[in-house]
Structure formats: structure tokens, C-alpha cells
C-alpha positions as CSV (number, residue, x, y, z in Angstrom):
1,M,-3.3,13.1,19.4
2,N,-3.8,15.8,16.5
3,I,-1.6,15.6,13.5
4,K,0.7,18.5,14.8
5,Q,1.5,16.5,17.7
6,R,2.6,13.8,15.8
7,Y,4.7,15.5,13.4
8,R,7.6,18.0,13.2
9,P,7.8,20.5,10.4
10,I,10.7,20.8,8.2
11,Y,11.6,22.4,4.9
12,L,8.5,22.3,2.6
13,S,6.1,20.8,4.8
14,A,8.0,17.8,5.2
15,I,7.4,15.6,8.1
16,V,9.5,13.7,10.5
17,F,7.9,10.8,12.4
18,L,7.4,10.5,16.1
19,L,6.2,7.3,16.2
20,T,8.5,4.7,17.7
21,L,8.4,1.3,16.2
22,T,10.4,-1.1,18.9
23,T,9.4,-4.6,17.6
24,L,10.8,-6.4,14.5
25,I,8.1,-8.8,13.3
26,S,8.5,-12.3,12.0
27,F,5.7,-13.8,10.1
28,S,5.1,-17.5,9.6
29,L,4.7,-17.9,6.0
30,V,2.5,-20.4,3.8
31,T,5.3,-22.4,2.2
32,S,3.0,-23.2,-1.0
33,A,-0.4,-22.3,-2.2
34,Q,-3.1,-24.2,-3.8
35,V,-3.5,-22.3,-7.0
36,T,-5.4,-24.0,-10.1
37,S,-4.8,-22.6,-13.7
38,S,-7.8,-21.1,-14.8
39,G,-9.5,-18.0,-15.5
40,G,-12.5,-19.0,-13.6
41,T,-10.8,-19.1,-10.2
42,K,-11.5,-15.7,-8.4
43,L,-8.2,-14.2,-7.3
44,S,-8.4,-14.0,-3.5
45,F,-6.2,-12.5,-0.7
46,T,-5.3,-14.7,2.5
47,P,-4.0,-12.6,5.0
48,P,-0.6,-13.7,6.5
49,P,-0.7,-14.5,10.5
50,L,0.0,-11.7,12.8
51,P,1.6,-11.5,16.0
52,N,-0.7,-10.7,19.2
53,R,1.6,-7.7,19.8
54,G,4.1,-5.2,18.4
55,L,2.4,-3.9,15.1
56,P,1.8,-0.2,14.8
57,K,-1.6,1.0,14.7
58,G,-2.7,2.0,11.1
59,R,-5.1,4.3,9.2
60,A,-6.5,2.8,6.0
61,R,-8.9,5.4,5.2
62,G,-8.1,9.3,5.6
63,G,-9.1,11.8,8.1
64,A,-8.1,15.2,9.1
65,S,-7.1,16.5,12.5
66,R,-9.9,19.0,12.8
67,G,-12.5,19.0,9.8
68,E,-12.5,18.2,6.3
69,M,-10.5,20.2,4.1
70,C,-10.6,18.5,1.0
71,Q,-14.0,18.6,-0.9
72,T,-16.6,15.9,0.3
73,T,-16.4,12.7,-1.9
74,A,-18.1,9.4,-1.8
75,Q,-15.1,7.6,-0.8
76,P,-12.4,8.8,1.5
77,L,-8.7,8.7,0.5
78,T,-7.6,5.3,1.1
79,A,-4.6,2.9,1.3
80,L,-4.8,0.1,-0.7
81,V,-3.5,-2.2,2.2
82,P,-5.1,-4.8,4.0
83,T,-6.7,-4.0,7.6
84,Q,-6.7,-6.5,10.2
85,Q,-7.6,-6.4,13.8
86,I,-5.2,-7.5,16.6
87,N,-7.7,-7.6,19.8
88,S,-9.3,-4.0,19.5
89,M,-6.3,-2.4,17.6
90,E,-6.5,-2.0,13.6
91,T,-3.3,-2.5,12.0
92,V,-2.8,-1.6,8.4
93,G,0.0,-3.1,6.4
94,G,1.3,-6.2,4.3
95,L,4.3,-8.2,3.2
96,T,6.5,-7.6,0.0
97,I,9.5,-9.7,-1.6
98,S,10.3,-7.0,-3.4
99,A,13.6,-4.7,-2.7
100,S,12.0,-1.7,-3.9
101,P,7.9,-2.4,-4.3
102,T,5.1,-0.1,-5.0
103,L,2.5,1.2,-2.8
104,W,-1.1,1.9,-3.9
105,F,-3.5,4.7,-2.7
106,Y,-7.0,5.9,-3.8
107,V,-7.2,9.5,-4.2
108,P,-10.7,10.8,-4.5
109,Y,-10.0,14.5,-4.9
110,S,-9.5,17.0,-7.8
111,L,-6.4,18.8,-6.4
112,Q,-5.5,22.4,-6.7
113,D,-2.0,23.5,-7.7
114,D,-1.2,24.7,-4.2
115,D,-2.5,21.5,-2.7
116,L,0.5,19.2,-1.2
117,V,0.7,15.7,-1.6
118,E,3.6,13.8,0.3
119,F,4.8,10.0,1.0
120,V,7.2,9.4,3.7
121,L,8.8,6.2,4.6
122,Q,10.3,5.5,7.9
123,D,12.2,2.8,9.4
124,E,12.4,1.1,12.8
125,Q,15.1,3.8,14.2
126,Q,12.5,6.7,13.2
127,N,14.9,7.7,10.2
128,I,13.5,9.0,6.9
129,V,14.3,6.4,4.4
130,Y,12.5,8.0,1.7
131,Q,10.2,11.2,1.4
132,T,8.7,12.9,-1.9
133,T,6.3,15.3,-2.9
134,I,4.2,13.8,-5.6
135,N,3.6,15.6,-9.1
136,H,-0.3,16.6,-9.4
137,D,0.2,15.8,-13.0
138,H,-0.3,12.1,-12.0
139,L,-2.8,12.7,-9.4
140,A,-6.1,13.0,-11.1
141,S,-8.9,11.4,-9.2
142,G,-8.3,7.5,-9.0
143,I,-5.9,4.8,-7.9
144,V,-2.3,6.0,-8.0
145,S,1.0,4.1,-7.2
146,V,4.1,5.2,-5.4
147,P,6.9,3.2,-6.9
148,L,10.0,2.9,-4.4
149,A,12.1,1.7,-7.4
150,A,12.0,5.1,-9.1
151,A,13.9,6.8,-6.3
152,K,16.2,3.9,-6.0
153,T,14.9,3.3,-2.6
154,T,15.3,-0.4,-1.2
155,L,14.1,-2.3,1.9
156,T,16.0,-4.2,4.2
157,T,14.9,-7.8,4.6
158,D,13.0,-8.2,7.9
159,Q,12.6,-4.6,8.9
160,L,9.7,-3.2,9.6
161,Y,8.7,0.0,7.8
162,H,6.1,2.8,8.4
163,W,4.7,4.7,5.7
164,Y,2.5,7.8,5.5
165,F,0.5,9.2,2.5
166,L,-0.7,12.9,2.9
167,V,-2.9,15.1,1.3
168,Y,-2.4,18.9,2.4
169,C,-5.7,20.7,1.2
170,E,-5.0,23.0,4.1
171,K,-1.3,24.1,5.3
172,D,-0.2,22.2,8.5
173,N,-3.8,20.0,8.3
174,P,-3.4,16.9,6.2
175,I,-5.7,14.4,5.3
176,F,-3.9,11.1,5.6
177,V,-3.3,7.4,5.8
178,E,-0.9,5.3,7.3
179,G,0.4,1.7,7.7
180,W,3.6,-0.4,7.5
181,I,5.4,-2.8,4.7
182,Q,7.6,-5.5,5.5
183,R,10.1,-7.2,3.2
184,I,10.6,-10.7,3.7
185,S,12.4,-13.8,2.4
186,I,10.7,-17.0,1.2
187,K,11.5,-20.5,0.9
188,P,13.1,-21.7,-2.3
189,E,10.3,-24.1,-3.1
190,L,7.8,-21.0,-2.9
191,E,10.1,-19.1,-5.2
192,H,10.5,-21.8,-7.6
193,Q,6.9,-22.1,-7.9
194,I,6.3,-18.3,-8.5
195,Q,9.1,-18.1,-11.1
196,Q,7.6,-21.1,-13.0
197,A,3.8,-19.9,-13.1
198,T,1.8,-18.2,-15.7
199,P,1.4,-14.2,-14.6
200,R,-1.9,-15.0,-13.5
201,D,-1.0,-18.0,-11.6
202,R,1.8,-16.0,-10.0
203,I,-0.4,-13.3,-8.8
204,A,-2.6,-15.8,-7.3
205,I,0.1,-17.6,-5.5
206,L,1.5,-14.3,-3.9
207,A,-1.9,-13.3,-2.9
208,A,-2.7,-16.9,-1.5
209,N,0.6,-16.6,0.5
210,G,-0.1,-13.1,2.0
211,I,2.3,-11.1,-0.2
212,W,-0.1,-8.3,-0.9
213,Y,2.1,-5.5,-2.3
214,D,3.4,-7.4,-5.1
215,A,0.1,-9.3,-6.0
216,L,-1.2,-6.1,-6.4
217,T,1.8,-4.4,-8.2
218,Q,2.1,-7.6,-10.8
219,L,-1.6,-7.5,-11.5
220,A,-1.7,-3.5,-12.1
221,T,1.4,-4.0,-14.4
222,E,-0.6,-6.5,-16.4
223,M,-3.4,-4.4,-16.9
224,R,-1.0,-1.5,-18.2
225,N,0.7,-3.6,-20.5
226,G,-1.3,-3.1,-23.4
227,K,-4.5,-4.8,-21.7
228,P,-6.5,-2.1,-19.8
229,N,-9.7,-3.4,-21.5
230,D,-9.0,-7.0,-20.7
231,T,-12.3,-8.2,-19.0
232,T,-10.6,-11.0,-17.2
233,L,-7.8,-8.9,-15.6
234,I,-10.5,-6.4,-14.8
235,Q,-12.4,-8.9,-12.9
236,D,-9.1,-10.1,-11.2
237,W,-8.4,-6.6,-10.2
238,E,-11.9,-6.2,-8.9
239,S,-11.9,-9.6,-7.1
240,L,-8.4,-9.0,-5.4
241,L,-9.3,-5.8,-3.8
242,E,-12.7,-7.1,-2.7
243,S,-11.1,-10.1,-1.2
244,A,-9.1,-7.4,0.9
245,G,-12.4,-5.3,1.7
246,F,-12.1,-3.0,-0.7
247,E,-15.1,-1.9,-3.0
248,I,-13.3,0.7,-5.6
249,G,-11.9,-1.6,-8.0
250,S,-13.8,0.0,-10.9
251,Q,-11.7,3.1,-10.1
252,P,-9.2,4.1,-13.0
253,V,-5.7,3.2,-12.5
254,N,-3.5,6.3,-13.1
255,Q,-0.2,6.3,-14.4
256,P,2.7,5.6,-12.2
257,N,4.0,8.9,-10.1
258,R,7.2,10.3,-11.4
């Protein structure tokens, strides 16, 4: 099925998802993490348990419905979201405890003025919750973020959301990635552990409990808060991404999209 069959165009090349998400997913979350306080322990992501059915398919690395319309690059457009296999199906997604989380993507292209970049978030009822065209000023080649807080968009606990990140180097034929995100509630003891932890241990606890989006965002925030050249933070960033199967941790982290 090509991209045109999956979307119905609306004003300014916006899209409406035709995928149906019918199953609400409940994860059995680890209630505590075995984390030791030391800069010598590598940060590592532990995937949460997934059910045997019900998750939508995903695409972590970009592809077009026909050909490659953006310039050839060593790395493809990539969603910085863990990928897991359920039987023969690949699912791309993760958990958050934030009402307005941030999503992360690697954009390898040098975009032209007429290239459209779009992010769309859809709920389980196929309603578009958030849709934005991303400013090119914040899309130099590198790792970019889409903060839902900037649009005052909040997620409902336990609802499964489906997101798309699309780069239109040619009109109506985007290169895109897709996946899911679910906001969860955590037990009071884990919440207390996170609140009492040091910044680095907080990230480690989140990662060990499968709370991917928040672990990555908090680490990126630490790097941006006056510590872009901190070797420990750089090593942590690369280790966390590598633990989820990514080898692009050395790419620059650009400023948030506005």
C-alpha cells in the first residue's frame, strides 16, 4: 500500500490517518530499578513487556512510497524510538509518564525552502490530536525534537497514540517514519524513587523501567543546560541510544522545534 492510499490530503498537504487502532494496551511495568549511583555505569534501556497482539506496525527508518526523493545520505531518516519484534511484525514505540512528552528524530537531509516537514499525532479514534509543519530553521541535519508542550498538547493516560514524521522532498510523496506512544501511570514507590534520585540516576531509572521518551528527553535537557561538551553526558547519550539499537549518538542535537 503506497503513501497516497494511506492518507487523504487536506489543506496545505496535511494528512488524515486511515489506520485504525482498536486495542488499548496495558503494560506490566517494573516497579523499581536496580540503579547504582556512579558515572561509570553505562546507561541502558530495558524494553517494557509487550502483548502478543494489538500493537500497530511501525517504521523506524524512513522510506518513500516510490524511489528516494531526498538526497542520498549515509543514514536514513530515523525515529529515535525503540523497535521490537512481535512474531514477524516490527513495532516502533514506547512509554512516557509525561503529559506532554517530546519525541526525537534524526533528519539527515539538508532541506530546501520548499521542502515540507510535518508531524502528526492521532488518537485511537483516528482524530488528529496535534499537527504541525516544522520550521526549517530548526532542521539542520542532525537530531531534532518535537515537544508537545510547545503546542500545549497533552496525552490521556493509557491511551495509545500513533504518530507520523514526514519529510516532503517531493509533493505528495513523503519519506516518513511512524510509531506509537503511550502515557502510563506509575506506582507511588517508583515515582518517589525518581523524585529523590540525582539527575543521572533519574535517567537511569526511567530507562531501566522502559520509559523511553522521558529518559531520552531528560538526558538531552542535561546536555543543553550548559553542558554540551560534558564527556560523561556525551557517553551517556551514545550509550542510551546504542542500547536501543541506534548508532547515531554522535550526531548533533539541534535546538527544539518552535
